[in-house]
TIVEXKOL-493506 format. One record per residue: residue in three letters; x, y, z of N, C-alpha, C in turn. Coordinates in steps of 0.02 Angstrom, whole numbers, padded with zeros to 5 digits, always signed. Example, Ala and Ser with C-alpha at 12.3 -4.5 7.8 and 13.67 -1.06 7.14 Angstrom:
ALA+00660-00284+00390+00615-00225+00390+00660-00165+00390/SER+00642-00112+00354+00684-00053+00357+00645+00002+00394/
END
This chain:
MET+01626-02632+01309+01564-02635+01362+01601-02687+01408/ASP+01607-02693+01467+01632-02737+01503+01561-02779+01541/CYS+01550-02834+01516+01481-02863+01537+01503-02935+01559/ARG+01483-02943+01627+01493-03010+01656+01447-03066+01662/LEU+01397-03048+01627+01332-03080+01616+01348-03133+01574/GLY+01407-03137+01520+01416-03188+01492+01374-03216+01435/PRO+01359-03278+01421+01300-03288+01384+01240-03246+01376/LEU+01213-03226+01422+01153-03187+01432+01161-03121+01387/HIS+01226-03090+01403+01243-03044+01361+01241-03051+01286/GLN+01261-03108+01262+01276-03131+01200+01198-03140+01165/LEU+01159-03168+01216+01082-03171+01192+01048-03108+01183/THR+01069-03063+01209+01035-03004+01208+01062-02944+01177/HIS+01139-02951+01151+01174-02904+01123+01145-02890+01045/ILE+01131-02818+01028+01112-02797+00973+01166-02743+00953/PRO+01189-02749+00900+01235-02686+00877+01202-02625+00885/ALA+01239-02575+00917+01215-02503+00915+01201-02468+00862/LYS+01230-02497+00797+01219-02453+00733+01159-02471+00718/MET+01125-02546+00738+01063-02563+00707+01014-02532+00753/ILE+01030-02524+00808+00969-02481+00857+00972-02406+00830/THR+01021-02381+00802+01040-02319+00795+00984-02306+00720/THR+01006-02353+00675+00965-02360+00612+00889-02360+00627/LEU+00866-02393+00678+00799-02405+00682+00770-02343+00720/ILE+00810-02298+00759+00797-02244+00793+00782-02195+00743/ASN+00841-02175+00703+00837-02129+00657+00813-02130+00593/HIS+00774-02179+00578+00732-02189+00508+00670-02142+00514/LYS+00644-02121+00576+00597-02071+00570+00612-02010+00550/GLU+00664-01986+00554+00696-01929+00540+00702-01914+00461/LYS+00691-01971+00417+00699-01953+00348+00625-01976+00326/PRO+00592-01926+00292+00537-01923+00259+00528-01975+00212/LYS+00575-01990+00160+00577-02030+00104+00620-02100+00122/LYS+00598-02156+00121+00632-02218+00137+00637-02261+00071/SER+00698-02285+00055+00702-02315-00009+00678-02394+00019/GLU+00673-02452-00031+00646-02519-00012+00703-02535+00019/LYS+00780-02531+00010+00820-02552+00050+00832-02532+00132/THR+00815-02470+00135+00809-02444+00196+00749-02463+00246/LEU+00694-02474+00211+00621-02516+00243+00653-02583+00270/GLN+00685-02623+00207+00706-02688+00237+00758-02697+00294/ALA+00802-02650+00290+00850-02658+00348+00803-02626+00417/ILE+00762-02591+00409+00726-02564+00470+00693-02625+00494/GLN+00659-02659+00449+00613-02723+00469+00674-02775+00498/ARG+00718-02789+00468+00774-02822+00499+00805-02819+00571/VAL+00804-02743+00575+00833-02724+00646+00771-02730+00709/GLY+00716-02723+00677+00658-02738+00720+00647-02805+00738/GLN+00651-02855+00687+00657-02916+00701+00712-02952+00755/ALA+00769-02907+00740+00826-02946+00784+00804-02908+00853/VAL+00785-02846+00864+00777-02835+00930+00715-02872+00963/ASN+00664-02890+00925+00603-02919+00946+00629-02993+00970/GLN+00681-03022+00926+00712-03084+00952+00757-03082+01009/ALA+00784-03024+01023+00827-03028+01074+00788-03012+01145/VAL+00725-02981+01139+00694-02967+01193+00656-03045+01214/GLY+00645-03085+01161+00617-03146+01177+00658-03193+01210/ARG+00729-03194+01186+00781-03236+01204+00789-03214+01298/PHE+00798-03139+01294+00798-03121+01362+00745-03151+01405/VAL+00685-03141+01386+00625-03158+01431+00628-03227+01442/THR+00645-03268+01397+00653-03340+01395+00706-03363+01463/VAL+00766-03320+01453+00820-03344+01494+00794-03316+01557/GLY+00770-03244+01563+00741-03218+01635+00689-03263+01666/GLU+00659-03302+01644+00602-03333+01665+00629-03401+01694/THR+00692-03429+01650+00710-03491+01667+00756-03464+01740/ILE+00787-03418+01739+00833-03396+01807+00786-03396+01854/GLY+00714-03355+01843+00666-03345+01899+00646-03408+01931/ASN+00631-03453+01869+00600-03522+01906+00648-03574+01949/GLU+00712-03563+01920+00771-03592+01961+00801-03561+02027/ASN+00775-03507+02034+00798-03459+02098+00751-03433+02131/ARG+00724-03451+02180+00658-03424+02216+00669-03348+02233/GLU+00738-03341+02266+00756-03273+02282+00745-03228+02217/LEU+00760-03245+02159+00754-03194+02104+00688-03208+02066/LYS+00638-03239+02088+00574-03254+02041+00547-03182+02037/GLU+00531-03147+02101+00487-03085+02086+00525-03040+02039/GLU+00583-03019+02062+00621-02979+02018+00627-03001+01933/MET+00650-03058+01928+00654-03085+01856+00568-03078+01820/GLY+00530-03096+01867+00467-03093+01824+00452-03015+01817/PHE+00477-02979+01850+00460-02909+01836+00496-02865+01774/ALA+00535-02896+01776+00608-02878+01713+00573-02904+01653/CYS+00550-02968+01649+00513-03000+01601+00463-02971+01577/SER+00417-02935+01623+00352-02905+01596+00380-02844+01571/GLU+00417-02803+01594+00438-02736+01563+00462-02751+01505/ALA+00517-02802+01498+00547-02813+01431+00481-02829+01376/ARG+00437-02867+01393+00391-02879+01359+00338-02816+01331/ARG+00330-02779+01393+00295-02717+01380+00324-02670+01337/ALA+00401-02659+01340+00435-02620+01306+00440-02658+01223/GLY+00424-02700+01213+00440-02730+01151+00374-02717+01112/GLU+00315-02705+01137+00256-02703+01110+00240-02637+01070/
END
């Protein structure tokens, strides 16, 4: 993946394997304690990444008037998606 956002990408990057694990867990009726703990860690990682994205986005919006509205919308959408 070629991402030119640099540090922003690093703040929000979550390995695809972690996200795949989180999504696929619903397909298995029985889950071991280890699997449940892994799912919880993935959920926490996603939540933290969204939080960092929102923090950085709000800062960018506050520092750049021309981006404020768009960044505010993106941050609101990210918060809603994380709920």
